[in-house]
C-alpha positions in Angstrom: 0.3 26.8 0.7 0.1 23.6 2.6 3.0 22.4 4.7 3.2 18.7 4.7 5.7 16.5 6.6 6.5 13.0 5.3 8.2 10.3 7.7 10.0 7.5 6.3 10.6 9.6 3.3 13.7 7.5 2.3 11.3 4.5 1.5 9.8 3.9 -1.9 6.3 5.5 -1.1 7.7 8.5 0.8 10.0 9.3 -2.2 7.4 8.9 -4.7 4.7 11.1 -2.9 7.4 13.8 -2.3 8.4 13.9 -5.8 4.6 13.9 -6.9 3.6 16.8 -4.6 6.7 18.9 -5.7 5.0 19.1 -9.1 3.0 21.8 -7.5 5.5 24.1 -5.9 3.2 26.9 -5.2 0.7 24.7 -3.4 2.8 22.4 -1.2 5.9 22.8 0.8 7.0 19.2 1.4 9.5 18.3 4.3 10.8 15.1 5.3 11.8 13.6 8.8 13.9 10.5 9.7 12.8 8.6 12.7 16.0 6.4 12.8 17.3 8.4 15.9 15.6 10.2 18.7 16.4 13.6 17.0 13.0 13.8 15.5 11.7 14.3 19.2 13.4 17.9 19.1 11.9 18.8 15.8 8.9 21.3 16.0 5.9 20.4 14.3 4.2 23.6 14.7 2.9 25.2 11.3 2.7 21.7 9.6 -0.7 21.2 8.1 -0.4 17.5 7.5 1.8 14.7 8.5 2.1 11.6 6.1 3.5 8.7 8.2 5.1 6.1 6.1 8.0 5.1 8.4 7.7 1.4 9.2 9.3 -2.1 9.2 7.8 -3.6 6.1 6.4 -6.9 5.6 9.4 -9.2 5.7 8.8 -12.8 4.8 11.6 -14.1 7.2 10.5 -12.2 10.3 6.7 -11.6 9.7 5.8 -14.9 11.5 8.7 -15.0 13.9 7.6 -14.4 17.6 11.0 -13.1 18.6 10.5 -10.2 16.1 7.0 -9.2 17.3 8.4 -6.7 19.7 10.4 -5.0 17.1 7.4 -4.7 14.7 5.3 -3.4 17.6 7.9 -0.8 18.6 8.4 0.6 15.2 4.9 0.2 13.4 2.8 0.7 16.6 4.3 2.5 19.5 6.6 4.8 17.3 3.5 5.7 15.1 1.6 6.6 18.2 4.4 8.8 19.6 4.7 10.9 16.5 0.9 11.3 16.3 0.6 12.5 19.9 3.4 15.0 19.2 1.7 16.1 16.2 -1.6 16.7 18.0 0.1 18.6 20.8 1.8 21.0 18.5 -1.2 21.9 16.3 -1.0 19.5 13.4 -4.4 19.4 11.9 -4.2 16.1 9.9 -2.3 12.9 10.4 -2.3 10.3 7.4 -1.2 6.8 8.4 -0.1 4.2 5.7 -1.6 1.1 7.2 -2.1 -2.1 5.1 -4.5 -4.7 3.8 -2.7 -7.1 6.0 -4.8 -6.0 8.9 -7.5 -8.2 7.6 -5.4 -11.3 7.8 -7.0 -12.8 4.8 -5.8 -15.0 2.0 -7.5 -16.3 -1.0 -7.1 -20.0 -2.0 -7.0 -20.6 -5.7 -10.5 -20.9 -7.2 -12.3 -18.9 -4.6 -13.1 -15.2 -4.6 -12.4 -13.3 -1.3 -13.8 -9.8 -1.3 -13.2 -7.3 1.5 -16.2 -5.0 2.5 -17.0 -2.5 5.0 -18.1 -5.3 7.4 -15.0 -7.4 7.1 -13.4 -7.7 10.5 -9.9 -6.9 11.4 -8.1 -10.2 12.2 -4.3 -9.9 11.5 -2.2 -12.9 11.8 1.3 -11.8 11.5 3.7 -9.5 13.1 3.4 -6.8 10.4 -0.5 -7.0 10.4 -0.9 -6.9 14.2 1.5 -4.0 14.6 -0.5 -1.9 12.0 -3.7 -2.7 13.5 -2.6 -1.6 16.9 -1.4 1.7 15.5 -4.7 2.2 13.8 -6.5 1.7 17.2 -4.3 4.1 19.0 -4.6 6.7 16.2 -8.4 6.6 16.2 -8.3 7.3 19.8 -6.7 10.5 19.1 -9.1 11.8 16.7 -11.3 14.9 17.4 -12.5 17.9 15.7 -9.0 19.6 15.6 -7.2 16.5 14.7 -8.1 14.5 11.9 -6.8 11.0 11.4 -6.7 9.4 7.9 -6.0 5.6 7.8 -5.0 4.1 4.4 -5.3 0.4 3.9 -3.9 0.0 0.3 -3.5 -3.3 -1.5 -0.4 -4.2 -3.4 1.5 -1.0 -4.5 3.7 -1.1 -7.6 5.5 1.4 -9.8 8.7 2.1 -11.3 11.6 1.1 -8.9 9.2 -0.8 -6.6 10.2 -4.0 -4.7 8.3 -7.1 -3.7 5.8 -9.2 -5.6 5.8 -7.0 -8.8 9.4 -7.7 -9.4 8.8 -11.3 -9.0 6.2 -11.2 -11.5 8.2 -9.0 -13.9 11.2 -11.5 -13.7 8.8 -14.3 -14.8 7.4 -12.2 -17.7 10.9 -11.6 -19.0 12.2 -15.0 -19.0 9.2 -17.6 -19.2 8.0 -18.8 -22.7 4.6 -19.8 -21.2 2.5 -18.9 -18.2 -0.7 -20.3 -16.7 -3.8 -18.6 -17.8 -5.9 -18.1 -14.6 -8.9 -15.8 -14.4 -8.4 -14.4 -10.8 -9.0 -11.0 -9.6 -6.6 -8.9 -7.4 -6.9 -5.3 -6.1 -3.8 -3.4 -6.9 -2.7 0.1 -6.6 -0.4 2.1 -9.1 1.9 4.3 -7.1 0.9 7.6 -8.9 -2.8 6.7 -8.1 -1.8 6.4 -4.4 0.1 9.7 -4.6 -3.0 11.6 -6.3 -5.2 10.1 -3.8 -3.0 11.4 -0.9 -2.9 14.8 -2.4 -6.8 14.9 -2.5 -6.9 13.7 1.0 -4.8 16.7 2.0 -6.5 19.2 -0.1 -9.9 18.1 1.3 -8.7 18.0 4.8 -10.2 14.4 5.0 -10.6 12.2 8.1 -11.5 8.5 8.2 -10.6 5.1 6.8 -9.9 4.5 3.2 -8.9 1.6 1.0 -7.8 3.0 -2.4 -7.3 0.7 -5.4 -6.9 0.8 -9.1 -10.1 1.5 -11.2 -10.1 -2.1 -12.4 -9.4 -5.5 -10.7 -6.2 -7.3 -12.2 -5.7 -10.8 -13.1 -2.0 -12.1 -12.3 -2.1 -13.8 -15.7 -3.0 -10.6 -17.5 -0.4 -8.5 -15.7 2.3 -10.9 -16.4 1.4 -10.9 -20.2 1.2 -7.3 -20.2 4.6 -6.8 -18.8 5.9 -9.3 -21.3 4.4 -7.3 -24.1 5.7 -4.0 -22.7 9.2 -5.6 -23.1 8.6 -6.8 -26.6 8.3 -10.5 -25.7 5.5 -12.8 -26.8 4.2 -15.0 -23.9 2.0 -18.1 -24.5 -0.9 -18.2 -22.0 -1.8 -21.8 -21.3 -5.2 -22.7 -19.7 -6.1 -25.6 -17.7 -3.7 -25.1 -14.7 -6.4 -24.8 -12.2 -6.4 -28.3 -10.7 -2.7 -28.3 -10.7 -2.4 -25.0 -8.8 -5.0 -26.2 -6.3 -2.8 -29.3 -5.6 0.3 -27.1 -5.2 -1.7 -24.6 -3.0 -1.1 -26.5 0.3 2.5 -26.8 -0.3 3.5 -23.1 -0.7 1.7 -19.9 0.2 3.1 -18.4 -3.1 0.4 -20.1 -5.2 -2.6 -18.5 -3.5 -0.7 -15.2 -3.2 -0.2 -15.3 -6.9 -3.3 -16.9 -8.2 -6.0 -16.5 -5.5 -8.8 -13.8 -5.8 -8.4 -11.2 -3.0 -9.9 -7.7 -3.8 -11.8 -4.9 -2.2 -15.3 -4.3 -2.8 -15.4 -1.4 -5.4 -17.7 0.8 -3.0 -15.1 0.5 -0.3 -12.6 2.4 -2.7 -15.0 5.3 -3.8 -14.0 8.7 -3.4 -15.9 11.9 -4.6 -13.0 13.0 -6.8 -11.0 10.8 -9.2 -7.7 9.6 -8.1 -7.0 7.1 -10.7 -4.9 9.4 -12.9 -3.2 6.4 -14.7 -4.9 3.3 -16.4 -3.7 -0.1 -15.8 -2.0 -0.1 -19.3 -0.3 3.1 -18.7 0.9 1.9 -15.3 2.6 -1.0 -16.8 4.4 0.8 -19.4 5.6 3.4 -16.8 6.7 1.0 -14.5 8.5 -0.8 -17.1 10.1 2.5 -18.3 8.6 2.4 -21.7 6.9 5.8 -21.4 
């Protein structure tokens, strides 16, 4: 039986990973650890096989570009991460899995242009969140050796039942609007169960290195909104011809590019010897909407 410790287990991803691994009670013993106080420093990590570190200040629109908040992001997302990993290494933990982010690339995709992240794409974070995650990655990589394996995960947008963020914005539109722009963009996304299975495989395999998991298929924003509407029994008229309008609106608000730009991982960057996409895109939408 593998003993797994999850930090930030009160957050969405930590809770879902814990619940997912508990489907195999004979294979995994899952424990959680809060880092909100200094009590964690007294907790022994001896006997733990893998630590999944999800504790973080998430990407907050109001603070991500605020220079007065940079120190807070760095303290939690960077320095605290390094401290937990250093303690883990000292006390014999064999594997440390760090939930980083696509944000370390600092990229955005203007409407009408495809931006593809490859193995050669440089790290150039542009906001507090991305910078703090990139610094944590650097410190963790320096700790790696034959007895201490470091897994860095850079997922794209994660969605699933009970998630927050961009998915919920799209879901609200799908449930209210009678029409929606038909735009053939491409986005890398990752359903929460596919991420959970990927983490399980990484633990099983004692993996090490950098990974960028994503769903088996790219997702069009228009297609996602349309499927959400249909999952809720609504018809949605998809209207073509909005490309030029969106391009004109793009400089006025970053939300246009975020919703309708094409930002994706190269498929080869997400390859793994074992299949981790346990749910198709159709299944993921139905499950997220509570229909199956």
